[in-house]
Every structure is written in structure tokens, then in C-alpha cells.
N, C-alpha and C positions, 0 to 999 in steps of 0.2 A: 534779449528782452528780459526784464526783471519779472520773476514769478509773481511778485506782488501786483504787477500791472496787467498780467495776461488776461484775467477775467473781465477787465474794464472795457467799456465802449471806447472807441477811438477818441471821442471828444473829451471823455473823462480822463483818459490817459494823457492827452495833450495838456489839459488843464493842470493835472498833477505835476507833470514835468516842467511846466512853465514856472512853477514855484520853487523848483529845486535849485540849489546853489552848490557848485563844486567845492569839495574839501580834499586836501591832500595830506598824507601822513607818512612819516618816515618809519623805517624798520624799528620795531619795538616801541613805537610811540603809542601811548594809551589814548584811545578815542573818547572813552568815558569810563568812569569808575562806578562800581556797584554802590548804590545808595545816593548817587548824585541826582540833583534835580534833572529831570528829562526835559530837554528843550527841542529835540528834533528826531525825526525818523530818517534813517540813512538807507540808500540803495547802494550796494557795492558795485562799483564800475570796474576797478582794477585792483589786483592784489588779493591777498588772503588775510583774514582776520581771525584771531582766536577769541572765543567767547568763554569766559571762565568766572566762577563764583567762589566765594569763601564759605567753608563749612564752619560749624560751631566750634570745632577743634582748632580752627585757624588754618587748616590745610586748604589748598586750592584745588578745585576740580574743573577740568576743561569740559565744557558742555557740548561744544561743536566748533567746527572750522567753517567759516564763511568764505565763499568764492564769488567771482563776478556773476551777477544774476540774483544773488541772495540779498537779504535786507535785515535790518535789526532796528529795534526801538519801537516796534508796534505795540508791545505789551505796555510800555510806559505811557503810551498815548491814551490808554483806556483805564489805567490804574487811578484810583481816587487820590493816592498820595503823590502821584506824578514822579516817582523815583525810579532810577535805573535798577534793573533786577540782576545785572551782571556787569562785569568789566570786559571791555573789548579792546584788544591790543593788535596792532598791525604786525604780522609776521614778516612783512617785506614792504617796500614802498607801495602805498595803496592810495586809491582815490574813491571817494564816494560822492553821491549827490544827496544833499541834506534838505529836508523840508521841515521848517519850524512847526512847533505845535500850534502856534497862533494861526499860521497860514493854513495848516491842515484843517483846523476847526472851521475856519471861514469857508474853505473849499467844501467841506462836508455839508455845510448849510445850503449850498447851491447844487451840489452833486451828491445826493444821499447814497447813491450806489457805492461810492468809495468806502463809506463807513461799513456797509453791509459786507463788502468783500473783505475788508480788514478783519471783521469778526469771524468770517469763515476761515481765513488763513490762520488766525489765532487758534481756532479749534484744531486745525491741522498741526500746528506747532505743539500743542498739548498732547495730541495723539502720538506724535513722534517721540516726545519725552517719555510718555507712558510705555511705549514699546522698548525704549532704551532701558527703562527700569526693569521690565520683565526679562530682558536679555541678561541684565546683571544678576537677577535673582535665580534664573533657571538655565541659562546656557553656560557651557564650559568656557573657561578663559581662552582656550585655543580658538574656539569658534568666534568669540567676540573680537579677538585680535585680527583674525582673517577678515571679518566683516568690516571693521574700521579701515583696514588696509585697502580693501576693495573700494570703499567709498572715497578714500583719499586718492587712490589711483585714478579714479574717474575725474577727480578735480585737477590732478597734477600731470596727467598724461600729455606728452608732447606730440606734435604732429607726426614725428617719426615713430611713435609707439612706445618710446622709452618713458619710464616713470621714475622720478626722483622726488621723494616726499621730504621737504625740509623741516622735519620735526625731530626732536630728540626722543630717546626712548622714554624718558620721564614724561614728556608731553603726550606721547602716545598712550602711556599707562594712565594718565589722567583721563584721556578721552575714552579709554576702555572701561574705566572704573576699577582700577587695580593699582598695585604698587609696582615700581620698576623691576625688582628682582624676578618675579614670576613672568612678567612680560618679556624681559630679556631672555629667559629660558625658551619661551615660545619662538622668539625671533631667532635665537641661536639655532634651534632645530630647523627653521625655515632656511637659514643661511647655510647650514650643513648640507641641505638638499638642493641648494642652488636656486631657491625660489626668491630670496632677497639677498641684497648685499648691504651690510651695516657700515655706516661711516659716522663721522662726528656731526651730530645734529642732522642726520640725513639717513633715509632708508630708501634704497633703490629696489624696485620690484623688477626682477629679472624674468620671472615666469608667471605672467598674469593668468594664463590658462590653468596652471596647476593650483594657483590660489583660488580661482573660481571653482575648480573641481572639489577643493576641500570645503568650500562654503557655498553650496548651490543656493540659488534664490528660493 
């Protein structure tokens, strides 16, 4: 179940899904570019998506990784200029369910609960970004790396308990809010202790319990 739809009544949820159309994307395919006119809200059904933005310096910052059950595009539905606020790229073959803005607006006219839920979830998204900002300002780099690895591990953990995160160290550094060299040093220390194994665009978590011990909730 998508988190966006969980608070809705069954009839509102069914009405929303009836408008959705499946979209498929290949690995490294861009779903939308920052600044593009926003035409739809997407529910992530399969795969993982990288959400990233461009700084004034021209550098790219990874904001989050989306997995099945997540969604994107809700902010653009409420913005006056109707523009995408970030670029979204498929990290692997992915599938979404897309609802166009026109269809969404018509649905809100007959199911006002949907728009209220969207506003609540938007506030939750802002709260998450605020917490990330506080982490960057006040927490150590080591702890930020541990926290992001734990979040990614919950997304990529397989049924047998193994965890292989298909991100490069540069992509992880973007997500942490740092540059690659210091993040590499943190990962190297974890690797030396047998907590992770580093590969090409791949980080395996070998000792999830130790990672949790280093970064308790």
C-alpha cells in the first residue's frame, strides 16, 4: 500500500487508483527534470528512484531514494508555478502509477478528503527535510553515514536478510550531504571492521546489528 493512500477511505482510494496509469522506466532513465512543468503525481510500484536537485554552484545533491510504496510530485500539484522541484532518475528498471494533474484536480472536487490528506503528507515531507538539515548541521559525519545506511538497508534488504545497496560512494555522499573522500574514510573504517563490504557502485551491509548499535534510534 502506498503511504499516500493509507489515510484515505476505501472509496476515495479506489477513485484515486482508477485514474492512475502505469508507466515504466529503464535504468538511469530520467522520469522528470527539475524545473519541468509538472503534469502528474507518481506512486512508485517497482524499483528505486533517486531524487536530486541542483545547487547554485552547479553541484548535484541527492535528496532521497524512493522505493515501492513511496510517491513523488505532490509538491508540484500545489505550487503556483506548477514546476518540478527536483529531478527523478530510475536507479534500476522501475514502474510507477501516474495520475495527471487535471484528473487529480477533478477528483479533489468530488473527494475533498484527498486534498486534505495531500496537504498533511506535504507537511510531513517538510518535517523530514528539516530533520535532515539539522542532522547535517549538528551530527557527526560518521553518524549521518550510519543513519543513511540503515535507511537504505531497510529498503534493499532481501528475504534472506542480506543487504546490497546499489549506490556508488559518490551517490551516498550526496545523500549524506558531504563529499566523497570523507565518506569513503567512514566506509573504509566500517569495511575494516567487517560491517560493510565495498564494491563498484555497491555497498553490502554484512553486520546490520553492529550498524544499529553505532546509530541507535
